[in-house]
GUVO-549233 format. One record per residue: residue in three letters; x, y, z of N, C-alpha, C in turn; residue number from 0. Coordinates in Angstrom, 2 decimals, padded with zeros to 5 digits. Layout:
BEGIN
  vodren   n.east  n.north     n.up  ca.east  ca.north    ca.up   c.east  c.north     c.up  loza
     Ala        X        Y        Z        X         Y        Z        X        Y        Z   NUM
...
END
This chain:
BEGIN
  vodren   n.east  n.north     n.up  ca.east  ca.north    ca.up   c.east  c.north     c.up  loza
     Met  -018.62  -014.57  -006.34  -018.85   -013.15  -006.63  -018.29  -012.82  -008.02     0
     Ser  -019.01  -012.03  -008.75  -018.57   -011.67  -010.09  -017.29  -010.85  -010.05     1
     Gln  -016.41  -011.13  -011.04  -015.19   -010.35  -011.16  -015.30  -009.35  -012.31     2
     Lys  -016.52  -009.07  -012.75  -016.72   -008.12  -013.83  -016.18  -006.76  -013.43     3
     Phe  -015.42  -006.17  -014.35  -014.82   -004.86  -014.08  -015.89  -003.80  -013.90     4
     Lys  -015.77  -003.03  -012.83  -016.71   -001.95  -012.53  -016.18  -000.67  -013.17     5
     Asn  -016.72  -000.34  -014.32  -016.19    000.77  -015.11  -016.89   002.07  -014.74     6
     His  -016.37   002.76  -013.72  -017.00    003.98  -013.23  -016.34   005.25  -013.75     7
     Phe  -015.24   005.12  -014.52  -014.45    006.33  -014.82  -014.10   006.54  -016.28     8
     Ser  -014.47   005.62  -017.17  -014.11    005.79  -018.58  -014.73   007.04  -019.18     9
     Thr  -015.98   007.34  -018.82  -016.67    008.49  -019.40  -015.93   009.79  -019.14    10
     Gln  -015.36   009.92  -017.95  -014.69    011.16  -017.56  -013.17   011.01  -017.53    11
     Ala  -012.63   010.11  -018.35  -011.19    009.82  -018.29  -010.33   011.04  -018.56    12
     Glu  -010.73   011.86  -019.54  -009.94    013.06  -019.84  -009.96   014.03  -018.67    13
     Ala  -011.13   014.26  -018.10  -011.22    015.15  -016.93  -010.44   014.57  -015.76    14
     Tyr  -010.50   013.27  -015.60  -009.77    012.60  -014.51  -008.28   012.90  -014.62    15
     Ser  -007.74   012.83  -015.84  -006.31    013.06  -016.03  -005.92   014.52  -015.81    16
     Arg  -006.88   015.43  -015.99  -006.58    016.87  -015.89  -006.81   017.43  -014.49    17
     Tyr  -007.81   016.88  -013.77  -008.26    017.57  -012.57  -008.08   016.82  -011.27    18
     Arg  -007.63   015.56  -011.30  -007.41    014.85  -010.05  -006.11   015.33  -009.39    19
     Pro  -006.04   015.31  -008.06  -004.82    015.73  -007.36  -003.73   014.67  -007.50    20
     Thr  -002.49   015.05  -007.21  -001.36    014.13  -007.25  -000.93   013.76  -005.83    21
     Tyr  -000.35   012.57  -005.71   000.02    012.05  -004.40   001.38   012.59  -003.96    22
     Pro   001.62   012.66  -002.65   002.87    013.26  -002.16   004.10   012.41  -002.45    23
     Val   005.15   013.07  -002.85   006.43    012.39  -003.14   006.92   011.62  -001.92    24
     Gln   006.73   012.19  -000.74   007.22    011.56   000.50   006.61   010.17   000.71    25
     Met   005.39   009.97   000.25   004.75    008.67   000.42   005.43   007.61  -000.46    26
     Phe   005.74   007.96  -001.69   006.41    007.00  -002.58   007.83   006.69  -002.08    27
     Glu   008.48   007.70  -001.56   009.82    007.49  -001.00   009.75   006.52   000.18    28
     Trp   008.77   006.71   001.04   008.61    005.82   002.20   008.28   004.40   001.76    29
     Leu   007.40   004.26   000.79   007.03    002.93   000.30   008.24   002.21  -000.30    30
     Ala   009.05   002.94  -001.03   010.24    002.33  -001.63   011.19   001.79  -000.56    31
     Lys   011.26   002.47   000.56   012.13    002.03   001.65   011.60   000.76   002.32    32
     Gln   010.30   000.53   002.24   009.71   -000.66   002.87   009.84  -001.89   001.99    33
     Ala   009.95  -001.70   000.69   010.00   -002.82  -000.24   011.31  -003.59  -000.08    34
     Pro   011.29  -004.92  -000.31   012.52   -005.71  -000.18   013.57  -005.39  -001.24    35
     Ala   013.12  -004.86  -002.38   014.02   -004.44  -003.46   013.25  -003.41  -004.29    36
     Arg   013.95  -002.82  -005.25   013.32   -001.78  -006.07   013.32  -002.19  -007.53    37
     Gly   013.03  -003.46  -007.76   013.02   -003.97  -009.12   011.75  -003.62  -009.87    38
     Gln   010.65  -004.30  -009.51   009.41   -004.14  -010.26   008.23  -003.92  -009.31    39
     Ala   007.34  -003.01  -009.70   006.12   -002.73  -008.95   004.92  -002.83  -009.87    40
     Trp   003.81  -003.23  -009.30   002.54   -003.27  -010.04   001.62  -002.22  -009.44    41
     Asp   001.21  -001.26  -010.26   000.20   -000.29  -009.85  -001.12  -000.73  -010.45    42
     Cys  -001.99  -001.25  -009.61  -003.26   -001.82  -010.04  -004.35  -000.76  -010.05    43
     Ala  -005.19  -000.78  -011.10  -006.22    000.25  -011.28  -005.58   001.62  -011.35    44
     Thr  -004.64   001.74  -012.25  -003.77    002.92  -012.32  -004.49   004.19  -012.74    45
     Gly  -005.66   004.07  -013.39  -006.34    005.28  -013.86  -005.49   005.98  -014.90    46
     Asn  -005.16   007.24  -014.63  -004.32    007.98  -015.56  -002.84   007.91  -015.21    47
     Gly  -002.48   007.01  -014.29  -001.07    006.76  -014.01  -000.46   007.61  -012.93    48
     Gln  -001.26   008.26  -012.10  -000.70    009.14  -011.08   000.25   008.41  -010.14    49
     Ala  -000.18   007.29  -009.59   000.68    006.55  -008.67   001.84   005.90  -009.41    50
     Ala   001.60   005.42  -010.61   002.65    004.78  -011.39   003.81   005.74  -011.63    51
     Leu   003.50   006.98  -011.92   004.54    007.98  -012.17   005.34   008.26  -010.90    52
     Gly   004.66   008.30  -009.75   005.37    008.49  -008.50   006.30   007.34  -008.19    53
     Leu   005.86   006.12  -008.47   006.69    004.94  -008.22   007.89   004.88  -009.15    54
     Ala   007.75   005.42  -010.35   008.80    005.33  -011.35   010.10   006.02  -010.92    55
     Glu   010.00   006.92  -009.95   011.20    007.58  -009.46   012.04   006.67  -008.57    56
     Tyr   011.47   005.53  -008.16   012.16    004.69  -007.18   012.30   003.23  -007.61    57
     Phe   011.55   002.80  -008.62   011.61    001.41  -009.05   012.07   001.32  -010.50    58
     Asp   012.70   000.17  -010.84   013.25    000.01  -012.19   012.16  -000.10  -013.25    59
     Lys   011.05  -000.75  -012.90   009.97   -000.94  -013.87   008.64  -000.96  -013.15    60
     Ile   007.64  -000.32  -013.77   006.29   -000.30  -013.24   005.35  -000.91  -014.27    61
     Ile   004.61  -001.92  -013.87   003.50   -002.41  -014.67   002.24  -001.73  -014.14    62
     Ala   001.58  -000.97  -014.98   000.42   -000.19  -014.56  -000.80  -000.68  -015.34    63
     Thr  -001.76  -001.26  -014.64  -002.92   -001.83  -015.32  -004.21  -001.11  -014.91    64
     Asp  -005.17  -001.14  -015.80  -006.50   -000.62  -015.50  -007.49  -001.34  -016.39    65
     Gly  -008.68  -001.57  -015.87  -009.70   -002.24  -016.66  -010.27  -001.37  -017.76    66
     Ser  -010.07  -000.07  -017.66  -010.62    000.87  -018.63  -009.60   001.19  -019.72    67
     Glu  -009.91   000.83  -020.92  -009.03    001.16  -022.05  -008.93   002.67  -022.24    68
     Thr  -010.02   003.37  -021.95  -010.03    004.82  -022.10  -009.10   005.49  -021.09    69
     Gln  -009.11   004.99  -019.85  -008.20    005.54  -018.85  -006.74   005.32  -019.28    70
     Ile  -006.43   004.14  -019.75  -005.06    003.85  -020.20  -004.66   004.78  -021.34    71
     Ala  -005.58   005.06  -022.24  -005.30    005.95  -023.37  -004.95   007.35  -022.91    72
     His  -005.49   007.78  -021.76  -005.23    009.14  -021.26  -004.11   009.17  -020.22    73
     Ala  -003.50   008.04  -019.95  -002.44    007.99  -018.93  -001.17   008.67  -019.43    74
     Thr  -000.46   009.29  -018.50   000.79    009.99  -018.82   001.91   008.98  -019.03    75
     Arg   002.60   009.09  -020.15   003.65    008.14  -020.51   004.95   008.44  -019.76    76
     His   005.71   007.35  -019.50   007.00    007.43  -018.82   007.81   006.23  -019.27    77
     Pro   009.13   006.38  -019.49   009.92    005.26  -019.99   009.97   004.04  -019.08    78
     Lys   009.74   004.23  -017.78   009.77    003.10  -016.85   008.40   002.45  -016.64    79
     Val   007.35   003.07  -017.18   005.99    002.60  -016.92   005.43   001.89  -018.15    80
     Gln   005.01   000.65  -017.95   004.37   -000.12  -019.00   002.88  -000.23  -018.69    81
     Tyr   002.06   000.44  -019.51   000.62    000.43  -019.30  -000.01  -000.73  -020.07    82
     Gln  -000.99  -001.36  -019.46  -001.74   -002.39  -020.15  -003.12  -002.55  -019.50    83
     Gln  -004.06  -002.97  -020.32  -005.42   -003.17  -019.81  -005.47  -004.50  -019.06    84
     Gly  -006.14  -004.48  -017.91  -006.28   -005.69  -017.12  -007.04  -005.43  -015.85    85
     Val  -007.73  -006.43  -015.35  -008.52   -006.28  -014.13  -007.72  -006.72  -012.92    86
     Ala  -008.12  -006.23  -011.77  -007.36   -006.45  -010.54  -007.31  -007.91  -010.13    87
     Glu  -008.42  -008.61  -010.26  -008.52   -009.95  -009.70  -007.85  -011.02  -010.56    88
     Thr  -007.74  -010.77  -011.86  -007.11   -011.73  -012.77  -006.17  -010.96  -013.70    89
     Ser  -005.02  -010.59  -013.17  -004.13   -009.67  -013.88  -003.43  -010.31  -015.08    90
     Gly  -003.18  -011.62  -015.00  -002.40   -012.27  -016.04  -000.92  -012.02  -015.95    91
     Leu  -000.45  -011.41  -014.87   000.96   -011.11  -014.68   001.69  -012.32  -014.09    92
     Asp   003.02  -012.29  -014.16   003.83   -013.42  -013.72   003.89  -013.53  -012.20    93
     Ser   003.84  -014.74  -011.71   003.91   -015.00  -010.26   005.27  -014.64  -009.70    94
     Asp   005.29  -014.30  -008.41   006.53   -014.03  -007.67   007.44  -013.04  -008.39    95
     Ser   006.86  -011.96  -008.88   007.64   -011.05  -009.72   007.64  -009.59  -009.27    96
     Phe   006.93  -009.28  -008.16   006.82   -007.88  -007.76   007.30  -007.65  -006.34    97
     Asp   008.05  -006.56  -006.18   008.49   -006.13  -004.85   007.41  -005.32  -004.14    98
     Leu   006.56  -004.68  -004.93   005.52   -003.79  -004.37   004.29  -003.84  -005.26    99
     Ile   003.14  -003.89  -004.63   001.86   -003.73  -005.32   001.13  -002.55  -004.69   100
     Thr   000.62  -001.65  -005.51  -000.10   -000.48  -005.00  -001.49  -000.40  -005.61   101
     Val  -002.41   000.12  -004.81  -003.77    000.43  -005.27  -004.13   001.79  -004.70   102
     Ala  -004.31   002.76  -005.56  -004.60    004.13  -005.14  -006.06   004.47  -005.42   103
     Gln  -006.82   004.68  -004.35  -008.21    005.15  -004.44  -009.06   004.25  -005.35   104
     Ala  -008.87   002.93  -005.23  -009.64    002.03  -006.08  -009.98   000.70  -005.42   105
     Leu  -009.38   000.39  -004.28  -009.58   -000.92  -003.66  -011.05  -001.20  -003.35   106
     His  -011.81  -000.17  -003.06  -013.20   -000.34  -002.68  -014.07  -000.88  -003.81   107
     Trp  -013.56  -000.90  -005.05  -014.33   -001.45  -006.16  -014.05  -002.93  -006.40   108
     Phe  -013.07  -003.50  -005.69  -012.60   -004.85  -006.02  -013.38  -005.95  -005.30   109
     Asp  -013.29  -007.16  -005.86  -013.64   -008.38  -005.14  -012.42  -008.70  -004.28   110
     Leu  -012.48  -008.32  -003.02  -011.28   -008.29  -002.18  -010.63  -009.65  -001.96   111
     Pro  -011.36  -010.71  -001.60  -010.67   -011.99  -001.39  -009.91  -012.46  -002.63   112
     Thr  -010.51  -012.27  -003.80  -009.86   -012.70  -005.04  -008.65  -011.83  -005.35   113
     Phe  -008.79  -010.54  -005.13  -007.66   -009.65  -005.39  -006.50  -009.92  -004.44   114
     Phe  -006.78  -010.11  -003.16  -005.70   -010.36  -002.21  -005.01  -011.69  -002.51   115
     Ala  -005.76  -012.68  -002.99  -005.13   -013.93  -003.42  -004.21  -013.70  -004.61   116
     Glu  -004.62  -012.81  -005.50  -003.78   -012.46  -006.64  -002.50  -011.77  -006.17   117
     Cys  -002.60  -010.91  -005.17  -001.41   -010.27  -004.62  -000.44  -011.30  -004.05   118
     Glu  -000.96  -012.28  -003.32  -000.11   -013.35  -002.77   000.62  -014.08  -003.89   119
     Arg  -000.05  -014.29  -004.99   000.57   -014.99  -006.12   001.67  -014.16  -006.77   120
     Leu   001.45  -012.86  -006.87   002.35   -012.00  -007.64   003.55  -011.50  -006.85   121
     Leu   003.41  -011.35  -005.54   004.49   -010.76  -004.74   005.65  -011.72  -004.55   122
     Lys   006.83  -011.14  -004.53   008.01   -011.89  -004.09   007.93  -012.09  -002.57   123
     Pro   008.67  -013.03  -002.02   008.71   -013.16  -000.56   009.12  -011.83   000.08   124
     Gln   008.39  -011.44   001.11   008.56   -010.18   001.82   008.18  -008.96   000.99   125
     Gly   007.57  -009.19  -000.16   007.04   -008.07  -000.93   005.89  -007.42  -000.20   126
     Ile   005.57  -006.19  -000.55   004.55   -005.46   000.21   003.38  -005.02  -000.68   127
     Val   002.23  -004.92  -000.03   001.01   -004.39  -000.64   000.71  -003.07   000.05   128
     Ala   000.48  -002.03  -000.74   000.12   -000.72  -000.19  -001.17  -000.25  -000.85   129
     Val  -002.18   000.01  -000.04  -003.46    000.50  -000.56  -003.80   001.79   000.17   130
     Trp  -004.33   002.73  -000.55  -004.68    003.98   000.11  -005.91   004.62  -000.52   131
     Ser  -006.53   005.46   000.29  -007.67    006.26  -000.15  -007.50   007.66   000.42   132
     Tyr  -008.22   008.60  -000.15  -008.24    009.94   000.42  -009.67   010.40   000.57   133
     Asp  -009.88   011.21   001.60  -011.23    011.61   001.94  -011.68   012.81   001.10   134
     Ile  -012.83   013.33   001.40  -013.37    014.46   000.67  -012.49   015.69   000.87   135
     Leu  -012.34   016.48  -000.16  -011.44    017.62  -000.12  -011.89   018.66   000.90   136
     Arg  -010.91   019.34   001.50  -011.15    020.38   002.50  -010.46   021.66   002.06   137
     Leu  -011.16   022.79   002.27  -010.59    024.07   001.85  -010.84   025.16   002.90   138
     Ser  -012.09   025.39   003.24  -012.45    026.36   004.27  -013.81   025.95   004.83   139
     Pro  -014.15   026.38   006.03  -015.46    025.98   006.60  -016.64   026.31   005.70   140
     Glu  -016.61   027.47   005.09  -017.74    027.89   004.24  -017.84   027.02   002.99   141
     Ile  -016.71   026.82   002.33  -016.71    026.00   001.11  -016.93   024.53   001.44   142
     Asp  -016.35   024.07   002.55  -016.53    022.67   002.94  -018.00   022.35   003.18   143
     Lys  -018.74   023.28   003.71  -020.17    023.06   003.97  -020.92   022.82   002.67   144
     Ile  -020.58   023.58   001.64  -021.22    023.40   000.33  -020.80   022.06  -000.27   145
     Thr  -019.51   021.74  -000.15  -019.00    020.47  -000.68  -019.71   019.29  -000.02   146
     Asp  -019.84   019.34   001.29  -020.49    018.24   002.01  -021.96   018.09   001.60   147
     His  -022.62   019.21   001.41  -024.02    019.17   000.95  -024.10   018.53  -000.43   148
     Phe  -023.20   018.91  -001.31  -023.18    018.34  -002.65  -022.90   016.84  -002.61   149
     Tyr  -021.90   016.46  -001.82  -021.47    015.06  -001.71  -022.59   014.16  -001.17   150
     Ser  -023.24   014.60  -000.11  -024.21    013.75   000.58  -025.64   013.92   000.07   151
     Asp  -026.06   015.16  -000.13  -027.47    015.44  -000.38  -027.85   015.50  -001.86   152
     Ile  -026.90   015.91  -002.70  -027.23    016.05  -004.13  -026.84   014.80  -004.91   153
     Val  -025.60   014.35  -004.76  -025.17    013.16  -005.51  -025.00   011.93  -004.62   154
     Gly  -025.38   012.05  -003.35  -025.17    010.96  -002.40  -025.78   009.64  -002.83   155
     Asp  -026.97   009.69  -003.43  -027.65    008.46  -003.84  -027.09   007.88  -005.14   156
     Tyr  -026.14   008.58  -005.75  -025.62    008.14  -007.03  -024.24   007.50  -006.95   157
     Trp  -023.68   007.42  -005.74  -022.39    006.74  -005.60  -022.58   005.24  -005.82   158
     Pro  -021.68   004.61  -006.58  -021.78    003.16  -006.77  -021.51   002.44  -005.45   159
     Pro  -022.03   001.23  -005.29  -021.72    000.44  -004.08  -020.22   000.28  -003.91   160
     Gly  -019.75   000.45  -002.70  -018.32    000.37  -002.41  -017.76   001.69  -001.93   161
     Arg  -018.41   002.79  -002.34  -017.91    004.11  -001.93  -017.91   004.27  -000.42   162
     Glu  -018.82   003.58   000.27  -018.87    003.69   001.73  -017.57   003.25   002.37   163
     Arg  -016.80   002.40   001.69  -015.51    001.97   002.23  -014.53   003.15   002.31   164
     Ile  -014.64   004.08   001.37  -013.84    005.30   001.43  -014.23   006.12   002.66   165
     Asp  -015.53   006.27   002.87  -016.01    007.05   004.01  -015.53   006.45   005.33   166
     Gln  -015.33   005.15   005.35  -014.85    004.45   006.54  -013.32   004.42   006.62   167
     Gly  -012.66   005.06   005.64  -011.21    005.13   005.65  -010.53   003.78   005.53   168
     Tyr  -011.18   002.84   004.84  -010.65    001.49   004.67  -010.42   000.77   006.00   169
     Gly  -010.87   001.37   007.07  -010.60    000.79   008.38  -011.33  -000.50   008.66   170
     Thr  -012.44  -000.72   007.97  -013.22   -001.93   008.22  -012.87  -003.06   007.28   171
     Leu  -011.97  -002.83   006.34  -011.63   -003.87   005.37  -010.72  -004.92   005.98   172
     Glu  -011.01  -006.18   005.66  -010.09   -007.25   006.04  -008.82  -007.09   005.20   173
     Phe  -007.69  -007.16   005.85  -006.40   -006.94   005.18  -005.48  -008.10   005.56   174
     Pro  -005.45  -009.17   004.76  -004.81   -010.43   005.16  -003.29  -010.46   004.97   175
     Phe  -002.62  -009.44   005.45  -001.16   -009.38   005.37  -000.62  -008.96   006.73   176
     Asp   000.66  -009.13   006.93   001.29   -008.68   008.17   001.42  -007.16   008.09   177
     Glu   000.46  -006.49   008.71   000.36   -005.04   008.54   001.43  -004.31   009.34   178
     Ile   001.94  -003.24   008.75   002.96   -002.43   009.41   002.41  -001.02   009.63   179
     Glu   002.94  -000.35   010.64   002.51    001.00   010.95   002.96   001.97   009.87   180
     Thr   002.12   002.91   009.55   002.43    003.87   008.49   002.41   005.30   009.01   181
     Pro   003.22   006.17   008.43   003.15    007.59   008.79   001.86   008.21   008.26   182
     Glu   001.59   009.43   008.68   000.46    010.17   008.15   000.91   010.96   006.93   183
     Phe   000.13   010.85   005.87   000.41    011.61   004.66  -000.82   012.40   004.26   184
     Lys  -000.58   013.54   003.63  -001.66    014.39   003.14  -001.35   014.83   001.72   185
     Met  -002.40   015.18   001.00  -002.25    015.81  -000.30  -002.66   017.26  -000.21   186
     Ser  -001.95   018.10  -000.93  -002.32    019.50  -001.03  -002.13   019.96  -002.47   187
     Ala  -002.96   020.90  -002.88  -002.83    021.44  -004.23  -003.29   022.89  -004.22   188
     Ser  -002.63   023.70  -005.04  -003.05    025.09  -005.24  -003.89   025.13  -006.50   189
     Trp  -005.19   025.37  -006.34  -006.12    025.30  -007.46  -006.81   026.63  -007.69   190
     Ser  -007.07   026.88  -008.96  -007.94    027.98  -009.33  -009.39   027.58  -009.07   191
     Leu  -010.26   028.55  -009.08  -011.69    028.27  -008.93  -012.17   027.34  -010.05   192
     Glu  -011.72   027.59  -011.25  -012.13    026.75  -012.39  -011.71   025.29  -012.18   193
     His  -010.46   025.10  -011.74  -009.97    023.75  -011.50  -010.77   023.08  -010.39   194
     Phe  -011.02   023.82  -009.33  -011.79    023.29  -008.20  -013.16   022.80  -008.65   195
     Ile  -013.87   023.58  -009.42  -015.21    023.20  -009.87  -015.15   022.03  -010.84   196
     Asn  -014.16   022.03  -011.73  -014.04    020.93  -012.70  -013.66   019.62  -012.03   197
     Tyr  -013.02   019.68  -010.88  -012.67    018.45  -010.15  -013.90   017.59  -009.89   198
     Phe  -015.03   018.21  -009.60  -016.23    017.45  -009.27  -016.73   016.62  -010.45   199
     Ser  -016.36   017.04  -011.66  -016.78    016.27  -012.84  -016.09   014.91  -012.91   200
     Thr  -015.04   014.70  -012.10  -014.34    013.41  -012.10  -015.02   012.39  -011.19   201
     Trp  -015.97   012.83  -010.38  -016.64    011.91  -009.45  -017.56   010.96  -010.21   202
     Ser  -017.51   009.69  -009.86  -018.40    008.72  -010.49  -019.86   009.04  -010.22   203
     Ala  -020.16   009.56  -009.03  -021.54    009.89  -008.70  -022.07   011.01  -009.59   204
     Val  -021.23   011.96  -009.93  -021.64    013.06  -010.81  -021.98   012.51  -012.20   205
     Gln  -021.17   011.59  -012.70  -021.45    011.01  -014.01  -022.75   010.20  -013.99   206
     Arg  -022.99   009.47  -012.94  -024.22    008.69  -012.83  -025.44   009.61  -012.73   207
     Tyr  -025.30   010.71  -012.02  -026.38    011.71  -011.94  -026.69   012.24  -013.35   208
     Lys  -025.64   012.60  -014.10  -025.83    013.13  -015.45  -026.55   012.14  -016.34   209
     Glu  -026.14   010.87  -016.26  -026.73    009.84  -017.12  -028.21   009.63  -016.82   210
     Arg  -028.57   009.69  -015.54  -029.95    009.40  -015.16  -030.87   010.61  -015.30   211
     Asn  -030.32   011.81  -015.14  -031.15    013.02  -015.11  -030.95   013.95  -016.29   212
     Gln  -029.93   013.63  -017.13  -029.62    014.49  -018.27  -029.38   015.93  -017.84   213
     Ala  -028.68   016.07  -016.73  -028.36    017.40  -016.20  -027.09   017.28  -015.37   214
     Asp  -026.36   018.39  -015.29  -025.11    018.42  -014.53  -025.41   018.89  -013.10   215
     Pro  -025.19   018.04  -012.09  -025.51    018.45  -010.72  -024.60   019.55  -010.20   216
     Val  -023.41   019.71  -010.78  -022.50    020.75  -010.33  -023.14   022.13  -010.50   217
     Glu  -023.98   022.26  -011.51  -024.64    023.55  -011.75  -025.53   023.96  -010.58   218
     Leu  -025.95   022.99  -009.78  -026.82    023.29  -008.65  -026.08   024.01  -007.51   219
     Val  -024.76   023.88  -007.49  -023.98    024.50  -006.41  -022.89   025.43  -006.92   220
     Lys  -022.76   025.53  -008.20  -021.66    026.32  -008.78  -021.67   027.76  -008.29   221
     Asp  -022.81   028.41  -008.33  -022.89    029.82  -007.91  -022.51   029.98  -006.44   222
     Arg  -022.88   029.01  -005.62  -022.53    029.08  -004.20  -021.02   028.96  -004.01   223
     Phe  -020.39   028.09  -004.79  -018.93    027.97  -004.73  -018.26   029.28  -005.17   224
     Val  -018.75   029.84  -006.24  -018.18    031.09  -006.76  -018.26   032.19  -005.71   225
     Glu  -019.40   032.30  -005.05  -019.58    033.34  -004.03  -018.67   033.10  -002.83   226
     Ala  -018.54   031.84  -002.41  -017.73    031.53  -001.23  -016.23   031.60  -001.51   227
     Trp  -015.84   031.48  -002.77  -014.43    031.45  -003.13  -013.74   032.78  -002.86   228
     Gly  -014.43   033.87  -003.13  -013.80    035.18  -003.02  -013.30   035.63  -004.38   229
     Asp  -012.09   036.14  -004.43  -011.51    036.61  -005.69  -011.32   035.44  -006.64   230
     Ala  -012.06   035.42  -007.74  -012.01    034.31  -008.69  -010.66   034.19  -009.39   231
     Asn  -009.84   035.23  -009.32  -008.53    035.21  -009.97  -007.44   034.64  -009.07   232
     Glu  -007.78   034.37  -007.81  -006.79    033.85  -006.87  -006.94   032.34  -006.68   233
     Ser  -005.80   031.65  -006.64  -005.81    030.23  -006.34  -005.88   030.02  -004.83   234
     Arg  -006.40   028.87  -004.43  -006.50    028.55  -003.02  -005.98   027.14  -002.78   235
     Ile  -005.58   026.87  -001.54  -005.00    025.58  -001.18  -006.11   024.59  -000.81   236
     Val  -006.10   023.45  -001.47  -007.06    022.38  -001.22  -006.31   021.22  -000.58   237
     Asn  -006.93   020.57   000.41  -006.25    019.50   001.17  -007.10   018.23   001.23   238
     Trp  -006.41   017.11   001.30  -007.03    015.81   001.51  -006.20   015.02   002.52   239
     Ser  -006.83   014.27   003.38  -006.13    013.33   004.26  -006.08   011.97   003.57   240
     Ile  -004.95   011.30   003.70  -004.76    009.99   003.08  -004.81   008.90   004.15   241
     Thr  -005.53   007.84   003.86  -005.50    006.64   004.70  -004.68   005.59   003.97   242
     Leu  -003.60   005.16   004.56  -002.66    004.21   003.94  -002.56   002.95   004.78   243
     Arg  -002.74   001.81   004.13  -002.54    000.52   004.81  -001.50  -000.27   004.02   244
     Val  -000.54  -000.81   004.73   000.59   -001.50   004.11   000.79  -002.83   004.80   245
     Gly   000.98  -003.89   004.03   001.21   -005.21   004.60   002.30  -005.96   003.85   246
     Ile   002.89  -006.94   004.51   003.99   -007.72   003.97   003.51  -009.12   003.67   247
     Arg   003.90  -009.64   002.52   003.64   -011.04   002.21   004.53  -011.91   003.10   248
     Ser   003.91  -012.80   003.82   004.69   -013.65   004.73   005.39  -014.77   003.98   249
END
């Protein structure tokens, strides 16, 4: 199977850094407690560094890699985080050097057998792998109905192969580690209407729709979102459920 990097996010890297939600602090705290030590962690497919920044509060050093040079350029800097370009399956990092490896909302794009073999090479004994995804955002029944229509009916045919793994909550993926039970975690954010609408521009399917049709699909539902939102000057709470799978290198 080809290990060619699937570059689905470079075009919208700036929007990705501005409009994507952040992960809960409690999840990083829990992951740090599971790791055999808090020396070094690898955040693979870091994007704009959201997970890397969360890990930096608990680990001495974070190596954060992404195949997209543009994403790395827009990543938030931190003294404990070392950003570098690199693909998941052939990282070029040192063997037996990581207490924790994380993949946030990106595992579905990987060549999984090759990536998991890379994790085995890089982890210290009893080191852990943590991979997670989050589902489609939820806000209210009326707005959720519009979101679901947009997700499935308007841009549904434009999702790259692999997105179906998100819809399945990573539950069908082979996970060749000694898996441990995980708590339930959720993401929440207080967003303005403008932020909410701009979030959709970070979707890979939206970018693919734009490229093929020379039109922005968000415009097809924007007025419906505005009407369902209510007072445009008020922020509203947006929620996502997180699916987290964690395993230990034997």
